[in-house]
LODO-926425 format. One line per 10 residues: for each residue x, y, z of N, C-alpha, C. Coordinates in steps of 0.2 Angstrom, whole numbers, plus 2048, in hexadecimal, padded with zeros to 3 digits. Example, Ala and Ser with C-alpha at 12.3 -4.5 7.8 and 13.67 -1.06 7.14 Angstrom:
2
842,7E4,827,83E,7EA,827,842,7F0,827 | 840,7F5,823,844,7FB,824,840,800,827
This chain:
419
804,7FA,800,800,800,800,804,806,800 | 803,80B,7FC,807,811,7FB,806,816,801 | 80B,819,803,80B,81E,808,806,824,806 | 801,826,80A,7FD,82B,808,800,832,809 | 805,832,80D,809,838,80E,810,837,80D | 812,837,806,819,835,804,81D,83B,806 | 824,839,808,828,83F,809,82A,843,803 | 82C,849,804,82E,84D,7FE,833,852,801 | 838,854,7FC,83D,859,7FF,83A,860,800 | 83C,863,805,83A,86A,807,83B,86F,801
837,874,800,838,879,7FC,83E,87E,7FF | 842,880,7FA,848,884,7FD,848,88A,7F9 | 84B,890,7FC,84C,896,7F9,852,899,7FC | 858,899,7FA,85E,89C,7FD,85F,898,804 | 85F,89B,809,860,898,810,85A,896,813 | 854,897,80F,84D,895,812,84B,88F,810 | 848,88A,814,845,884,812,83E,884,815 | 839,881,812,832,881,815,82E,87B,812 | 82A,879,816,826,873,813,820,872,818 | 81A,870,816,814,86F,81A,811,868,817
80E,864,81C,80A,85F,81B,803,861,819 | 7FF,85E,815,7F9,860,813,7F4,85F,819 | 7F5,863,81E,7F1,863,824,7EE,86A,825 | 7E7,86A,825,7E4,870,826,7E0,870,82C | 7E1,875,831,7DE,875,837,7D6,876,836 | 7D4,879,831,7CD,87A,830,7C9,874,82E | 7CD,86F,82B,7CB,869,828,7CC,863,82D | 7D3,863,82F,7D5,85D,833,7D5,85E,83A | 7D4,864,83D,7D3,865,844,7CC,865,846 | 7CB,865,84C,7C4,866,84F,7C2,86D,84F
7BB,86D,84E,7B8,874,84D,7B6,877,854 | 7B7,874,859,7B5,877,860,7BC,878,863 | 7BC,87D,868,7C2,87E,86B,7C4,879,871 | 7CA,87A,873,7CC,876,879,7CA,879,87F | 7C3,878,881,7C0,87B,887,7BE,876,88C | 7C1,870,88B,7BF,86B,890,7C1,86C,897 | 7BE,86A,89C,7C0,86A,8A3,7C0,863,8A6 | 7C5,861,8A8,7C6,85A,8AB,7C6,85A,8B3 | 7C2,857,8B6,7C2,857,8BE,7C7,851,8C0 | 7CC,853,8C3,7D1,84E,8C6,7CF,84B,8CC
7CD,84F,8D1,7CB,84C,8D7,7C7,851,8DB | 7C4,84F,8E0,7C0,854,8E5,7C3,853,8EC | 7C5,859,8EF,7C8,859,8F5,7C3,858,8FB | 7C5,856,901,7C0,855,906,7BB,85B,908 | 7BE,861,906,7BA,867,907,7B5,868,902 | 7B5,864,8FD,7B0,865,8F7,7B3,868,8F1 | 7B9,86B,8F2,7BC,86E,8EC,7BE,869,8E7 | 7BD,86B,8E0,7BE,867,8DB,7C5,869,8D7 | 7C9,865,8D6,7D0,866,8D3,7CF,865,8CB | 7D0,869,8C7,7CE,868,8C0,7D4,86A,8BC
7D5,867,8B6,7DA,86A,8B1,7D6,86C,8AB | 7D9,871,8A7,7D5,874,8A2,7D8,871,89B | 7D4,86E,897,7D6,86C,890,7D8,865,88F | 7D7,863,889,7D9,85D,886,7DD,85E,880 | 7E2,862,880,7E6,864,87A,7E9,85E,878 | 7EC,85A,87C,7F0,854,87A,7EB,84F,876 | 7E5,84E,879,7E0,84A,876,7DE,84C,870 | 7DD,853,86F,7DB,855,869,7E0,855,863 | 7E6,856,865,7EC,856,861,7ED,84F,85E | 7ED,84A,863,7EE,843,861,7E8,841,85D
7E2,842,85F,7DC,840,85B,7DC,843,854 | 7DE,84A,853,7DE,84D,84D,7E3,849,848 | 7E9,847,84B,7EE,843,847,7EB,83C,846 | 7E8,839,84A,7E4,833,849,7E0,833,843 | 7DC,838,842,7D7,839,83D,7DB,83A,836 | 7E0,83F,837,7E4,841,831,7E8,83B,82E | 7EC,838,832,7F0,832,82F,7EC,82C,82D | 7E6,82B,830,7E2,826,82D,7DE,827,827 | 7DE,82E,825,7DA,830,81F,7D3,831,820 | 7D1,831,827,7CA,831,829,7C8,838,82B
7C2,83A,829,7C0,841,82B,7BF,842,832 | 7C1,848,835,7C0,849,83C,7B9,84B,83D | 7B5,84A,842,7AE,84C,843,7AE,853,843 | 7A9,856,83F,7A8,85D,83D,7A3,860,842 | 7A3,85F,848,79E,862,84D,7A2,868,850 | 79E,86E,850,7A1,874,852,79E,876,859 | 7A1,87B,85C,7A0,87D,862,799,87F,864 | 796,882,85F,78F,884,861,78A,87F,862 | 78C,879,85F,788,873,860,787,871,867 | 78C,873,86B,78D,871,872,78B,876,877
789,87C,875,787,881,879,783,87F,87F | 785,882,885,78A,887,887,791,884,888 | 792,87E,887,799,87B,889,79E,87C,884 | 79C,87C,87E,7A1,87D,878,7A5,877,876 | 7A4,872,87A,7A8,86C,878,7A3,866,87A | 7A4,860,876,7A0,85A,878,7A0,859,880 | 79B,857,883,79B,856,88A,79E,84F,88B | 79F,84D,891,7A3,847,893,79F,841,891 | 798,842,890,794,83C,88E,795,83A,887 | 798,83E,883,799,83D,87C,79F,839,87A
79E,835,875,7A4,830,874,7AA,834,872 | 7A9,839,86E,7AF,83D,86C,7B3,840,872 | 7AF,843,877,7B3,846,87D,7B6,840,881 | 7B4,83A,881,7B7,835,884,7BD,833,880 | 7BD,833,87A,7C3,831,876,7C8,836,877 | 7C6,83C,877,7CB,842,878,7CF,841,87E | 7CB,83F,883,7CD,83E,88A,7D2,839,88A | 7D0,833,887,7D5,82D,887,7DB,82F,883 | 7DB,833,87E,7E1,834,87A,7E5,839,87E | 7E2,83E,882,7E5,842,887,7EA,83F,88C
7E7,83A,88F,7EA,836,894,7F0,832,890 | 7EF,82F,88B,7F4,82C,887,7FA,830,885 | 7F8,837,884,7FE,83B,882,803,83C,888 | 800,83B,88E,805,83C,894,808,836,895 | 806,830,893,809,82A,894,80E,828,88F | 812,82D,88D,818,82C,888,81E,82E,88B | 824,82B,888,82A,82D,88B,82C,834,88A | 82A,837,885,82B,83E,884,827,843,889 | 822,841,88B,81D,845,88F,821,847,896 | 826,843,898,82A,845,89E,82D,84C,89D
82E,84E,897,831,855,895,82C,85B,898 | 826,859,898,821,85E,89B,824,860,8A2 | 826,85C,8A6,829,85D,8AC,830,85F,8AC | 834,85B,8A9,83B,85D,8A9,83D,864,8A6 | 83A,865,8A1,83B,86C,89D,838,871,8A2 | 833,870,8A5,830,875,8A9,835,877,8AF | 838,872,8B1,83D,874,8B7,844,876,8B4 | 845,875,8AE,84C,878,8AB,84C,87F,8A9 | 852,882,8A9,852,889,8A7,852,889,89F | 850,88F,89D,850,890,895,857,890,893
85C,893,897,863,894,895,867,88E,896 | 86D,88D,893,871,888,894,875,889,89B | 876,883,89E,879,882,8A4,880,87E,8A3 | 883,87D,8A8,88A,879,8A7,888,872,8A6 | 882,870,8A7,880,869,8A5,87B,868,8A0 | 876,86D,89F,871,86C,89A,871,872,895 | 86E,870,88F,86E,875,88A,868,87A,88C | 863,878,88F,85E,87D,891,858,87C,88C | 852,87F,88E,84C,87E,889,84D,881,883 | 850,887,882,851,88A,87C,855,887,877
85B,884,879,85F,881,874,85C,87A,873 | 859,876,878,856,870,877,851,870,871 | 84D,876,871,848,877,86C,84B,878,865 | 84F,87D,865,852,87F,85E,857,87A,85B | 85B,877,860,860,872,85D,85E,86B,85C | 859,869,860,857,862,860,850,861,85D | 84B,865,860,844,864,85E,842,866,857 | 844,86C,856,843,86F,84F,845,86A,849 | 84B,868,84A,84D,863,844,848,85D,844 | 846,85B,84A,841,855,84A,83B,857,846
838,85D,848,832,85F,844,833,85F,83D | 839,862,83B,83A,863,833,83B,85C,830 | 83E,857,833,83F,850,830,838,84D,830 | 834,84E,835,82E,84A,834,829,84D,82F | 829,854,82F,825,857,829,828,856,823 | 82E,855,822,831,853,81B,82F,84C,81A | 82E,848,81F,82C,841,81D,824,841,81D | 821,846,81D,81A,846,81C,815,845,822 | 818,846,828,815,844,82E,814,84A,833 | 80E,84D,834,80E,852,83A,810,84F,840
812,853,845,814,851,84C,810,854,851 | 80F,851,857,80D,855,85D,812,858,860 | 811,85E,862,816,862,866,814,863,86D | 818,862,872,817,864,879,81A,86B,87A | 816,870,87B,818,877,87C,819,878,883 | 81E,87B,885,820,87C,88C,820,884,88E | 81C,885,893,81C,88C,895,81E,88D,89D | 81C,887,8A0,81C,887,8A8,823,888,8AA | 824,88A,8B0,82B,88B,8B3,82B,888,8BA | 825,885,8BC,825,881,8C3,820,87C,8C2
820,877,8C6,81C,871,8C6,814,873,8C7 | 813,878,8CB,80C,87A,8CC,809,87D,8C6 | 80D,87F,8C1,80B,882,8BB,80B,87D,8B5 | 80D,877,8B6,80E,872,8B0,808,871,8AC | 802,872,8AF,7FC,872,8AB,7FB,877,8A6 | 7FF,87C,8A6,7FF,882,8A1,803,880,89B | 806,87A,89B,80A,878,895,804,876,890 | 806,874,88A,801,874,884,803,86F,87F | 7FF,86D,87B,800,868,875,7FD,86A,86F | 800,86A,869,7FE,86C,863,800,867,85E
7FE,868,857,800,864,852,804,868,84D | 80B,867,84C,80F,86A,847,80F,867,840 | 80D,86A,83B,80D,867,834,811,86B,82F | 814,870,831,818,874,82C,81D,878,82F | 822,87A,82B,828,87E,82E,82A,883,828 | 82E,888,82A,831,88D,826,838,88F,82A | 83D,88C,828,844,88D,82B,848,891,827 | 84B,897,82A,850,89B,826,857,899,82A | 85B,896,827,861,894,82A,866,89A,82B | 866,89F,827,86A,8A4,828,868,8A9,82E
862,8AA,82E,860,8AF,834,85E,8AB,83A | 85D,8A4,839,85B,8A0,83F,853,8A1,841 | 84F,8A4,83D,848,8A5,83E,845,89F,83C | 840,89C,840,83C,896,83F,835,898,840 | 831,895,83C,82A,896,83D,827,88F,83C | 823,88D,840,81F,886,840,818,888,83F | 815,884,83B,80D,884,83A,80A,87F,83E | 805,881,842,802,87C,847,7FB,87C,847 | 7F8,877,849,7F1,877,84B,7F1,877,853 | 7EE,87C,855,7ED,87D,85D,7E6,87C,85E
7E4,877,863,7DD,876,864,7DA,87C,868 | 7DE,880,86B,7DB,886,86E,7D9,88B,869 | 7DB,88A,862,7D9,88F,85D,7D6,88B,857 | 7D0,889,858,7CD,884,852,7CC,888,84C | 7CD,884,846,7CB,886,840,7D0,88A,83C | 7D6,88C,83F,7DB,890,83C,7E2,88E,83E | 7E6,890,839,7EE,88E,83B,7F0,893,840 | 7F5,891,844,7F9,894,849,800,894,847 | 804,899,847,80B,899,845,80F,89A,84C | 814,896,84C,818,896,852,81F,898,850
821,89E,852,827,8A1,84F,82D,8A3,854 | 833,8A3,852,838,8A5,856,83E,8A7,851 | 841,8AD,853,847,8B0,84F,84D,8AD,852 | 852,8AE,84E,858,8AA,850,85B,8AC,857 | 85A,8B2,859,85D,8B4,85F,858,8B4,865 | 852,8B1,863,84C,8B1,868,84C,8AB,86C | 84C,8AB,872,84C,8A5,876,845,8A1,876 | 840,8A5,876,839,8A1,877,836,8A2,870 | 82F,8A0,870,82B,89F,86A,825,8A3,86B | 823,8A6,865,81D,8AA,865,818,8A7,861
812,8A6,863,80C,8A3,85F,808,8A9,85D | 805,8A8,857,801,8AD,854,7FA,8AE,857 | 7F8,8A9,85C,7F2,8AA,85F,7F3,8AD,866 | 7F9,8B0,867,7FB,8B4,86D,7FE,8B1,873 | 800,8AB,872,804,8A8,878,80C,8A8,876 | 80F,8A7,87C,817,8A7,87B,819,8A0,87F | 81E,89D,87C,81F,896,87F,827,896,87F | 829,893,885,830,892,886,834,88E,881 | 830,889,87F,833,884,87A,82E,87E,879 | 830,879,875,82C,874,874,830,86D,872
82D,868,872,830,861,871,82B,85D,86D | 82E,859,868,829,854,865,827,84E,869 | 821,84D,869,81E,848,86E,81E,841,86A | 81F,83C,86E,81E,835,86B,816,835,86A | 815,831,864,80E,830,862,80D,82A,85F | 808,826,861,806,820,85E,7FF,820,85B | 7FE,81F,855,7F7,820,852,7F2,81B,855 | 7EC,81D,855,7E7,819,856,7E1,81A,851 | 7DE,815,84F,7D8,815,84A,7D2,819,84E | 7D0,81F,84B,7CB,822,84E,7C4,820,84B
7BF,821,84F,7B8,820,84D,7B6,825,848 | 7B2,822,843,7AF,826,83D,7A8,824,83C | 7A4,828,83D,79D,827,83D,79A,829,836 | 79D,82D,832,79B,82F,82C,7A1,832,828 | 7A1,831,821,7A6,835,81D,7A3,83A,819 | 79C,83B,81A,798,840,816,794,845,81B | 798,848,81F,795,84D,824,793,853,820 | 78D,856,821,78A,85C,81E,78E,862,81F | 78E,866,81B,791,86D,81C,78D,871,821 | 790,875,825,78C,879,82A,786,87D,827
786,87F,821,781,883,81E,77C,87F,81A | 77E,879,819,779,875,814,772,875,817 | 76D,876,812,766,877,814,764,86F,814 | 760,86E,819,75D,867,81A,756,868,817 | 754,863,813,74D,863,810,74A,85C,811 | 743,85C,810,73F,856,810,742,852,80A | 742,84C,80A,745,847,805,74C,846,806 | 74F,849,80B,756,848,80C,756,841,811 | 75B,83D,80F,75D,837,814,762,839,818 | 761,839,81F,766,83C,824,768,836,829
76D,838,82D,76F,835,833,76F,83A,838 | 76C,839,83E,76B,83E,843,770,83C,849 | 774,840,84C,778,83F,851,775,842,858 | 775,83F,85D,773,841,863,779,846,866 | 777,84C,867,77D,851,868,781,84F,86E | 77D,84E,874,781,84D,87A,785,847,87B | 783,841,877,787,83B,878,78A,839,871 | 788,83C,86B,78B,83A,865,788,833,862 | 783,830,865,780,82A,863,77C,82C,85D | 77A,827,859,777,828,852,770,826,853
76A,82A,851,763,827,851,763,821,84D | 760,81C,84F,760,815,84D,75A,811,84E | 758,80D,849,753,808,84A,755,802,847 | 752,7FC,849,754,7F6,846,74D,7F1,847 | 74E,7EB,844,748,7E7,844,747,7E3,84A | 747,7E6,850,746,7E3,857,740,7E7,85A | 73C,7E4,85D,736,7E7,860,737,7E8,868 | 734,7ED,86B,735,7ED,872,731,7E8,875 | 734,7E6,87B,731,7E0,87F,730,7E2,886 | 731,7E8,888,731,7EA,88F,72A,7EA,892
729,7EA,898,722,7EA,89B,71F,7F1,899 | 718,7F1,896,715,7F6,894,716,7F9,88D | 71A,7F6,88A,71C,7F8,883,716,7F7,87E | 717,7FB,879,713,7FA,873,715,7F4,86F | 71B,7F2,870,71D,7EC,86B,71F,7EE,865 | 720,7F5,863,722,7F7,85D,72A,7F7,85C | 72C,7F9,856,733,7F9,855,738,7FD,859 | 73D,7FB,85C,742,7FF,860,745,805,85C | 746,80A,860,74A,810,85E,74F,811,863 | 755,811,861,75B,812,866,760,818,863
765,819,867,76A,81D,865,770,818,865 | 773,818,85F,778,812,85D,77F,815,85E | 784,811,861,78B,813,862,78F,811,85C | 78D,813,856,790,811,850,78C,814,84A | 78D,811,844,78A,814,83F,788,80E,83A | 782,80D,837,781,809,832,77A,80B,82F | 778,807,82A,772,809,826,76B,809,82A | 76B,806,830,765,807,834,765,80E,838 | 76A,812,836,76A,819,839,767,81E,834 | 765,81C,82E,762,820,828,75B,821,829
759,828,829,752,82A,829,751,82F,823 | 74B,82E,820,749,833,81B,744,838,81E | 746,83E,81D,741,844,81F,73C,844,81A | 736,844,81D,72F,844,819,72A,849,81B | 726,84B,817,720,84F,819,71C,84C,81E | 718,850,822,714,84D,827,70F,848,825 | 70C,845,82A,707,83F,829,701,842,824 | 6FF,83E,820,6FA,840,81B,6FD,841,814 | 703,842,813,707,843,80D,709,83C,80A | 708,83B,804,70B,835,801,713,835,801
716,82F,800,71D,82E,800,71F,833,7FA | 724,837,7FC,727,83C,7F7,724,842,7F6 | 71E,843,7F8,71A,849,7F8,71E,84E,7FC | 71F,854,7FA,722,859,7FE,72A,859,7FF | 72D,854,7FB,734,854,7FB,737,85A,7F8 | 73D,85C,7FB,740,862,7F9,73F,869,7FD | 73A,868,802,738,86E,806,73E,86F,80A | 740,876,80A,746,878,80F,743,879,816 | 745,874,81A,743,874,821,745,879,825 | 741,87C,82A,743,881,82F,73F,880,835
741,884,83A,73E,884,841,737,884,840 | 733,87F,844,72C,87F,844,729,87B,83F | 72D,878,83A,72A,874,835,728,86D,838 | 723,869,835,721,863,838,723,85E,832 | 726,858,834,728,853,830,727,84C,833 | 729,847,82F,72A,840,831,731,83E,82F | 733,839,833,73A,836,832,738,82E,830 | 739,82D,82A,738,826,828,73F,822,828 | 73F,81C,82C,744,818,82D,745,814,826 | 74B,816,823,74C,813,81C,74C,80C,81C
74F,808,820,750,801,820,749,7FD,821 | 745,800,825,73F,7FC,826,738,800,824 | 739,806,821,733,80A,81F,72E,80C,824 | 730,80C,82B,72C,80E,830,72E,815,832 | 729,818,835,72A,81F,837,72C,820,83E | 730,825,840,731,826,847,72B,828,84A | 729,826,850,723,826,853,723,826,85B | 71E,829,85E,71D,829,865,716,829,866 | 714,828,86D,70D,827,86F,70D,827,876 | 707,82A,879,706,82A,880,704,823,883
706,823,889,704,81D,88D,708,817,88C | 70E,817,889,713,812,888,71A,814,88B | 71D,811,890,723,813,893,729,811,88E | 72E,815,88F,734,813,88C,738,80D,890 | 73C,809,88D,73E,803,890,742,804,896 | 746,809,897,74B,809,89C,749,80E,8A1 | 747,814,89F,746,81A,8A4,73E,81B,8A5 | 73A,818,8A1,733,819,8A2,730,820,89F | 734,823,89B,732,829,898,72D,827,892 | 72B,82B,88D,727,829,888,72A,825,883
727,81F,881,72A,81B,87C,72B,81E,875 | 730,81D,872,731,81F,86B,733,819,867 | 72F,818,861,72F,812,85D,730,814,856 | 730,80F,851,72E,810,84A,727,80C,849 | 723,80F,844,71C,80D,843,71A,80D,83C | 716,809,83A,713,809,833,718,806,82E | 716,806,828,71A,803,822,718,807,81C | 71D,808,818,71C,80A,811,718,811,811 | 719,815,815,716,81B,815,710,81C,81A | 70D,816,81C,707,816,820,709,818,827
705,81B,82B,706,81D,832,701,821,835 | 702,825,839,6FD,829,83C,700,830,83F | 6FC,834,842,6FF,83B,844,704,83A,849 | 705,834,84D,70A,834,852,711,833,84E | 711,833,848,717,833,844,71A,83A,843 | 716,83F,845,718,846,843,71D,849,849 | 722,84D,846,727,850,84B,728,857,848 | 728,85C,84D,72A,863,84C,731,864,84D | 734,868,848,73B,86A,848,73C,870,84C | 740,870,851,742,876,855,749,877,854
74B,87C,850,752,87E,84E,755,882,854 | 75A,881,857,75D,885,85C,75F,88C,859 | 75C,891,85B,75D,898,859,758,899,853 | 753,895,851,74E,896,84C,751,896,845 | 74D,897,840,750,897,839,750,891,836 | 754,890,830,754,88A,82C,758,885,830 | 756,87F,82E,75A,879,831,760,878,82C | 766,879,82E,76C,878,82A,770,873,82D | 775,871,829,77A,86C,82B,77D,86C,832 | 77E,873,834,782,874,83A,77D,875,840
776,875,83F,771,876,844,771,871,849 | 76F,873,84F,76C,86D,854,765,86E,854 | 761,869,854,75A,869,854,757,865,85A | 751,867,85C,74D,863,860,747,860,85C | 745,85A,85C,73F,857,859,73A,856,85E | 734,85A,85D,72F,859,862,729,856,85F | 727,851,863,721,84D,861,71B,851,861 | 718,852,85B,712,856,85A,70C,854,85F | 70B,84E,85F,704,84C,863,705,84C,86A | 70B,84B,86D,70C,84B,874,710,850,877
714,854,873,719,859,875,71F,857,878 | 721,850,878,727,84E,87B,72D,84F,876 | 733,850,878,738,851,874,73C,84A,873 | 73E,849,86D,743,843,86B,749,844,86F | 74B,83F,873,74F,83F,879,753,839,879 | 75A,83A,87B,75E,834,87D,762,835,883 | 765,830,886,769,831,88C,76D,82A,88D | 772,82B,891,776,825,892,773,820,896 | 76D,81D,894,76A,817,897,769,812,892 | 76A,80C,893,769,806,88F,767,800,892
766,7FB,88F,764,7F4,892,766,7EF,88C | 76A,7EA,88F,76C,7E5,88A,767,7E1,886 | 761,7E1,889,75B,7DD,885,756,7E2,883 | 754,7E7,887,74F,7EB,885,750,7F1,880 | 757,7F2,87F,759,7F7,87A,75F,7F4,876 | 75F,7EE,876,765,7EA,872,76C,7ED,874 | 76C,7EF,87B,772,7F2,87D,774,7F9,87A | 76F,7FC,877,771,803,874,76D,808,878 | 76F,80E,877,76C,814,87B,765,815,87A | 761,816,880,75A,817,87F,758,81D,87C
753,81D,878,750,823,875,749,824,878 | 747,82A,87A,741,82B,87D,73D,831,87B | 737,832,87D,734,838,87C,734,83B,883 | 737,841,884,738,844,88A,733,84A,88B | 730,84B,890,72B,850,892,72E,857,893 | 734,856,897,738,85C,898,73C,85F,892 | 741,863,894,745,865,88F,74C,866,892 | 751,863,88F,758,863,891,75D,862,88B | 763,862,88C,768,861,887,768,85B,883 | 765,856,887,765,84F,883,75F,84F,87E
75C,854,87D,757,855,877,75A,857,871 | 760,859,871,763,85C,86B,766,856,866 | 765,858,85F,767,853,85A,76A,857,855 | 76F,854,851,772,858,84C,773,853,846 | 774,856,840,775,852,83A,77C,84F,83A | 77D,848,839,783,845,839,784,844,831 | 77F,843,82D,780,841,826,77A,843,822 | 77B,845,81C,775,846,818,777,843,811 | 772,83F,80E,773,83C,808,76E,83E,803
């Protein structure tokens, strides 16, 4: 199998050489900022000790997606308002946390501590952070980029162990080195600055490094990195501005957990059930996640297709694989939590008014690819809802989907895919 990132010689002009890997932060980086908060422990007096950010996890994960040739999830910060990042219940948040921890369990990660305690300047024993960076680490970045591989950098700013959490991690994917002046510029993806390139610069006589997003760093080192195959739920994510229409075949993602709205040829069997077909939120992606957006009950199949959907519109969701409609009804409990049961019902376009759902677009207006929406059951007023509750038999081990009489963040859905 050929290398998807073959090495190539750097471009040169006089004393200057430069090269970049085809990594674009707006495409290959995450669209939300590094605004995570991790709780480390709670003290006896109730005080919670936290750390800010998962920059290492986001850097490692961005490389996982890039090097595997798979698209990074295109979920933006406004989808998770007011948090701005996927909550910890979301599979992506847990993946980033896992990769964050793994970024610290590498041999190179000890430099976050040792370099914090070392001087910038040369001593009678050590080169110091400034020389280590320019004489040892910059050549490693150049060699890796020349070989077609971005690298994770550990950026050091702390000068005491109490501040070691202020250090940072980014992905470097390009360089511009002037051997005559000593000026070096690195092109990096910084998880703190989503969607745009950050430049990390130092002149020949400069000890530290200045970042174009306003930070200054004492130095940096190349981190050890082992790729991991990332999860991919779709290769056909909609653009943020794509208009959603009746007739579209879509996959819907539960915003708070990242599970996909799903149905399959199994009937509910719990006490009090209607015995109709199960609807769940699936921790994966397959054709049982496909739903066709259709005009409300009373319209024949295909009638009304092409209508640009917006806040307040009423529609049906027809499960493509079984031709049944997303459905709910009073008097039947959901299998795990006893909220209102959600099923699929009817066949081949047949159904009833309990198949109708009203679209509520967060902020109003048109339903677009980047919107988060609430689907409200017209007949009973409950919201299509999911949460981290499941049962190995009653929901086939998948996440329960219910009709919820209240309103909370677990009512939000977004488009994962449009066909």
